N, C-alpha and C positions, 0 to 999 in steps of 0.2 A: 353709277351702273348697273349696279345690280335689280332696282329699282327698271330700268327701262327695258332690261331682260326680261325680267317678268311682265312687263306690260307687252312688251312684242309677243311675249311667248304664248298671253291668254289672246290676242288678237289672230295671231296664225291660225291656234285652236279652232279659234269661232270661226272663221271661215273654212280650217277645214273641214270641219263639221256640216257647215251649208255648202261645201261644194260638194262631201260625202253624199247630201240630200238631194242635191240635183242632179247626182250622178245615178243615183239608184231610181226618179223619176225617169232619166232622159232612159235607160236598161227598161225599166217597168213599158214604158209606154213603146219602144222599140219592140220587145218581145210580144206585147198584145197585138201590134199592129201585123205583126208573121201570125198569128194565132188568129185573128180575123179575117186575115186576106184567103184562110181556107173553106168558108164557110160557102163563098159563089162556089166555089169548086167542090165542096159537099153535095150541093144542091146539082149540080150538073151529072154529078156521079149517080146520086138518087135519080135525076129524070132518066138517065140512059139504061136503069133498072126496072123501071114502070114502066114500060112500056102494056098494054094489055094484049095478052097472047102472043108475045114474040120472044117468049125468053129466050131461046136461043140467037135471035137478033139482039134482044137489050145486050145478053152477056159479053156476044162479039164488042158492040158497041162499048159496053163498059170498059173491058180491056185495053178497046184502042185510046180510050178516051184517059185510063190509068196511066198506062207508056208515054201517051204524050205528057200528061202533067207533071210525069217522073222523070222525062230526059229535060222540061224545060227549067224545072224546079230544083235545084240543089239541096236545099234544106231539106225535102223531103226523105223517109228513107222508104217510104213502101205506102202502098196503098191496100186493106188487108177489107175483106167480107167477113164478117162474124154473124152466124146463127145463134143466137143465146141459146133456143129452145136443144139442139142438140151439139152446142157446143165445138161448131167447127169452124176453124181459124183458116180461111185464104187466102193465102200472103201474095199478091200481085206477082214479087220478085222469089217464092217459091223457099221464104223462110218461115219456118213451123213455130210454134210459140206452144207450150205445154201445157196442156189444163192447172195442173199448181200454178204458173204464172201468169196462167189467165184469171184465176179465184184473185189473184194474190193484191191486183191489182187495185187502185182507189180512183176511184172517179169525183170529179167537183163540176157542178153547173157554172158555166162563167155568166159571170153579170154582162150584156148586153144590153143593147135595143133589140137584138133578135134572141130568142129565147130558143131552149131544148139545145142548147147545145151545152158539150162536157169536154175537161178535159183530164186525161190521167197523170197518176204517178210516176216516177218513168221504171223501168225497165228494160233488158238486156236482151237483146235479139243474140239468134244461133250464131250470127256472123262476129258476136261481139262488141256490135256497136249501141251504145246507148239513146234509148228513144222515149219522147212521149207522143202520145195521139190525141187527136180531136176527132170527136165522134156529133153526129145529129143522129135523136131520135125522130122517127116519123113514123106514125101511126097504118099507114098505107101499106110500109112495107113487113115483111115477117125477117130482116135482119137489118144490122149497123154496119156502117162503113168508116172507117176509120183511117185518117188520115196518120200515117206517123212522121214524128218531126225527127232527124237525125239533130241532135244534142250539138255533133261536132264541130256542123256547121252552120246549125240556127243561131248560136251565142256568139260564133266567134267574134262577129261586129260589135259584141262589147269591148273588145280586149283594151281600144282608146280611151274609154274613161279611166281617166284616174284621178286621185287625189294629190294636191301639189305635184312632188316630182315623181314619187315611190310608190303610189297609192294601187289600189285596186277595186275591182268590184267582182261579185259573184251571188250564186242565187243558189240557196239549198229546197230540194223537194221536202217539206213536214211531212210527206205522209212516209216515208220509205229515210229521209236523212240523209240523203245521197245529195251533190254537186250536182246540179243540173249546167251551171256556168261555172271556169273558173280560166285565168288566165293562163294555168299551165292545161290542157290540153291532155296530158296524162293523167290529170286529179279526177276529170268530168266521171263520175258514177259512184269515187269512193266518198265516202263518210268523212263528214267537215268535221275538221278540227274546233272550228272557232264557236260553230253550232255548238256543239258540246260541251265546249269550255264553261259557254252562262249564257249563252241567246237558249235554247232550247227552256233553261229553268224562268227566264224571264216571260217567255211566250205563253209558259204553263199557269204563273200568277196574271194574266190577263193581260202582258205587255204586248200590243202587237206593231208599238211605234216605240223607237229609244236609244240609246246610245252602251257599248258596251268598250272595255277592255279586258285584255285579255297575254297571256305570254305562246309564245311559237317560236320555235328558230332562231335560240336568244336575244330576239325583241320583242321591244312590248308595240302592244299592237293598239289602233285607238278605231274604233269602226260605229257606225250607224246603222240600224237593221232597219224594214219597213218588212210585214208578215200582213197587211193590212190592203188584201188581193183577193182576188173569189179564183185564181190561179192556185190557192194553197202554195205558195211558194215565199220564200223570203229572200227578199233580197237584203245584202251586205256591200255596205262601202265602205272606207277607210283607207289609211294608211299606218305608217312605222312612227312609233312614237320617235321614234331618231328623228323624222325627215322635220317634222315639227319644231323638235330644236335649233337643227340648223339652220332656219330663217334665224333665230338669237344669238349668233355665234358670234356676229360682229360686237353686240354689245355683252355679250357672259365672257368674251375674248380679257377685255382686259381685268373685266373682277376674276376669274382662273387665275390669271397670271400673279396677282398680287396676292389672295387669297394662295395660290402654290407656295411664292415665297413666305410669305408667313409662314406656312405649315411647316416650310423648310427650315425654318428661324428656330419654329420650336422642335419640329424633330430630332434637329440638331442636338439643341440644347438637351434635351429632354435624353437623348441616344448618351451624351456623355457625361450625364446626371445619375445614369443608371449605369453606366460605365466602370465611374469612377466608385459606386457603390460595392459593384460587385467586385472591383479590386481592393478595396478596401477590407474583403473577407479574408483576402491572402495574410492578410497585419494579424489575423488571430488566429489562424490555426499552430499547431504545437510540435508537428512534428510531419517530416520531407514526404509520407505518405499523403498528407491530406492536403499536405500543399498543392503537389502535383495534382489530383484530384481537382482541388479546386480552380486550380488555372486552366486543368481542360474543361472545365465546364463553363469557363470564362470563353475559351475560345470557341466552343460550341456554341454559346447562345453571340458571340459577335462577330465571327467568322466564318465563312465558309470554305470548311477544309476537311480533307480525310484523313484526321489522326495525327498526334505529336509524340513525337521523341524526346524526351527531357534525360540529359545526363549532365550528373556533378563532376565538376576538375577538380583533383586533389592535387595541388602543387608540389605538395611533398616528396610525392612518387610520379606526379606527371602523369596522372591515370586517370582519364574517364570512366564512368561507373553510372550504370543504370540502377535504377530501383524500382523492383516490380513494387505488388500491393499489398503483400508483406512485410514490407520493408528492405527487402533484402539488398543488398549491392551486389552488382556483379561488371567487374571490371572488364571494358569491349575492348580498348583500347589505351595503348600508351604512345605518346607522341608530344616532345617538348616545343617542336619545332612549329608544330599545327598550333596549339596553344598558342605561339606568339603570334601567329598571321590573324586570329582573331582580336582585332582592335576595337577597344571602348567605342560603343557609339555607332558601330558600323550593321548592314543589315543587306541578305544578300536574296536573290532573287535567282536559283538556277533550275537547273533540265538533270535529269539523272545520269547522263553524261558525262556533265560539269562537275558532279558529287568530290566533296573532300573526301580523304582517306577514312574520318569519325561515321560520316554518311554510307560511304558503300561498307562498314560493319555493322550500321544498324539495317543494312538491306535497305537504302530509302534508294528508287529507282525513276521514281516520278519528280514531277515538278517544286521543290519545295522551297519556305523559306528557309536561312540560316539565323537564328538571332544569337549573339553570342551573349551571356548577362557577365555582367565586372562590377566588383568592389572596389572602390580606387583604384582603379584601373588593374586589377589582380582578377585574372579569370575565372569566377566559379560555379560558371553551369553551362548549356550548350543546349538551346529550345530548336527543335527544328519541326516546320508546321508542312505538312503536306496538303498543296494546294495546286489545283488543275488551272485555276483561275486567280488574277493576280487580288491581295489584298488592300482596302485601302494605308496606305503609310502610314496615315493619323492615328489610326487607332492601334494599328500592329505595334508604334513609336511608344504610344499612351500606356500598350501592355507591358512593354519592355521595361520602361521607367520605373513602371509600379513594380513590375516583378523584380528586378534590381533589388531595389531598398526593401521588400519585403526577405526574400531571398537572404540577404546579406544580412538583416536582425535575426532571422533566424535558425542561421546558422554558426554566429557569433553568441547569439543565447545559448545554442545548447552545447556549442565546444566550452561554454563558464558555465554552464549548469550540473549536464548533464555527461560531459566524454571526457575521456583520459588522452589527454591529449598527444599521447607519444604511441600508443596503438588504439587510438578513436573507440575504444571499447567504452562501454557505459562507465562511470565509475561508481567509488564506494556507496553515497548518496543515493544512486538513480537505482542503483541492483539493493540498496536497503527499501526504497519504497517499494518496486517488482516483486520482491518478494513478500511482504503486505497485502500486494496487491491478489496472490494467487496462494495466500495461504490455507483457502479452504478449497481451493480444486485439488479435486482425486487423480490418481497420476500421476501429481509432481513432486520431483526429485532435486535434490541440488549437492551439487559438487565443488569441492575446496580443490586447485591447482597449486601443487607449490615445484616451482623449478630445482632442479637438482644440484647439488654442487654450485649455485650461483653467488654465492658470497664469493669464495674459494674463484671460480674462473673471473668476477669482476677484478678481483687486489691482483692475480695474477697476469690478466691481460688486457685488463684497462677496459674502462666503463663505455668505452665504443663497439665492444665484445659483448660487453652486456649488455648495452639498448638493442642490439642485436638479437641475442634469445628471447630478449621480452617479446621482440617484435614478428619473431618467426613464432614463437607458442600461443602468441594473437592472432597473428592469420592462420594457424592451424584448427586453432579455438572456432572461431568463425566460420569456417568452412565445414566442419563434423557437426555442428552445430546451427543452420540454417534456420530463420523462421519459416510457418511456425511450432518448429521441434522445438527449438531455441525460445525461450521465455527471457531470457538475458544475461547475457552476456559481460562481465564486467572486471576489470583491474581492479583487486583492493585494497595492494599494498603493490611495495615493491617489486616482489618476485611470485607474488601471490596474486590468483583468477578463483573468478567463482561462476558457476556457470547453473545456471535455472530453466529446467528443460522438462518436455513430457516425454511421459515411457509406457510402455505396455504393464509392465511389471517389474520386479528387483533384476530378474534376469536378464532382461531389454535394456535399463538401466547402466547395469555392468557395464551389457555390449556396447552400449553406443559410447561407455567411456575408455574403453579397453581400445575401439578402434581410435575413438581422437587421440589417446597415448601413444600407440601404434606410426601416426601419422607423426605425431611430435618426434619421435625417437628415431623415423628415418631423415629429418633433420641434419644437416651439416653446418656448421662458420668451417670456414677457413680460416689459416692464420700465417703469416711468414713460415712461423717456426713451428705448429699441428693445428692439426684439424679436427675440429669438437663437435662432439657429437652432444642431442640433447635430451633430456629425460623427464620426466614430470613424476612425481608421486600425489595420489588421486584419493580423497576420501570423500563417500556420499553419504546420503540419510535421505528418507522418504519424508514430505512433509505433511503430518497429519493434523493441522490446525495451530502448530505452536513455531512460529519459528526459531526462537530462541535453541530450543532444545534441539530443534534440527540442524541448526548449525552447529552447536554443542559437539554434537554425535558425529557430524560432515568433518570436523576438526579432529575427533581421537580417531577417528576412521582413519585420515592422512598423516595421522603422527603414528600409528599400526604400520602403512603404509611406507613409510619413511625408516622405520626402524627392524621393518623386514627386510631390509634389503633396496631400497626406492625405484623409482620406473616400474610400480605397479598400482592397480586402483585392489582398493580396500573399502566393505558398504559398514556402516552401523544402523541395521535396522530393527525399531526399535522392537517389533513382536518377537525378533530373534533371540535381541538382548533379554526380554524378558523371563524366556524359555531357558534360556544357560542360566 
């Protein structure tokens, strides 16, 4: 089928070229016959002026003859008497022509049986019409007679000359590079695009007949030109490349359908491959911030959407939390009933009017996808994708399935390796790694916090109350030391916490810790017997390249805080200790 299409295309292109050449010959012959028809009229006009000693009578006869010719011949725009010596231009219709215009007119001898006939380049008259003139030089007269042709009437007979269905013929004056004829009458007299697109260059190389292709108004044009004439005109005929291609559509359609199916199959497989490669990157990230960033990048690459919202779900307190780009978690909604409504394997496309309570809290008001993520039927996260237009269900299902597995593995890995299960703060091993990473950073401080009277409360009121004390303390530490200020927040013992944080100086470090201490002290635990208040003893030190000594100094400062009455902050700075 492709071979037949190519053969048909070559055949039609050859036919279009031959038809264009034929149209050029017809156009040239038509225009030339109109021009040669003026020769006799010029002789009559010259005779009317050539009567001896009867100039007034001759003038009158000339005017009558001119008026009669103009009335009977619509192609003629004007008949002019021009005196070269005085440069006097006398128009039968009273339309003047400036000396500058007259001087700019180029004359070419017309190659015909009768000699001494000339054709001018085109020029514009005072009434806005574009014309060209034909004249005859006679030695017995001291003036010239010009017959001016109105381009709008003279050449419109060429409009029916077309190549194939949408072809064209137009004529360009080489002297002015303006259009003598164009299928669109408004273009007459304007500069020719195709002539400047390459034909003029070919003519300058000595080619008077040839082919030319160019691009114009979102179409490729194929044309034939012929400048081998004495009029100094270039005849151009051709058609759109699309017009030629249309003739071979019946052969190419089958080939295109087969090729499209093949390309569609290749494209679908390539898209699935690229999506699998991108989704595999989710298994390589080691923190939630990177996971969220990678997931957004995948959705940006394979879907048309206007933003995503990613919420983690904590089943222990039925809280939905967002994660910022520093890794801070913010609880935005608590709703056990909503979590139970998110069933595994579901996916909903809703408008803002029917958004669920969590989407309303996230201020999602446009159309969006709600994609719950589960791990063994337990909700772990909810993904919202803002999309005004529907997205391929197959792509979204593939992204959802990969995301569920990768997120489950990441959360499990975090719980096992770096998190304290009760408080969800970092554990002791994570804190040890973090403090080593920041050992050389300036303005870095470490603080150790111990819950006051924890052992007594735990024995007197039970482990449930003790666990609540630990959780409330952890929540306060998390709220007062968000990232990036809080570098690492950890539970390093039963009742002991550690904070690695940034501060401007020693005073700022103590101020931050005092704020946290006061916040913890404002917490209370209500039991049937008594309302308990919390307190912490805090010791801190600056890290100055040595982690062990910094931790030892912070421990000493914490013991001092406990000895001085508890629920206070004490610091042990090395420079101060040396001075003492």
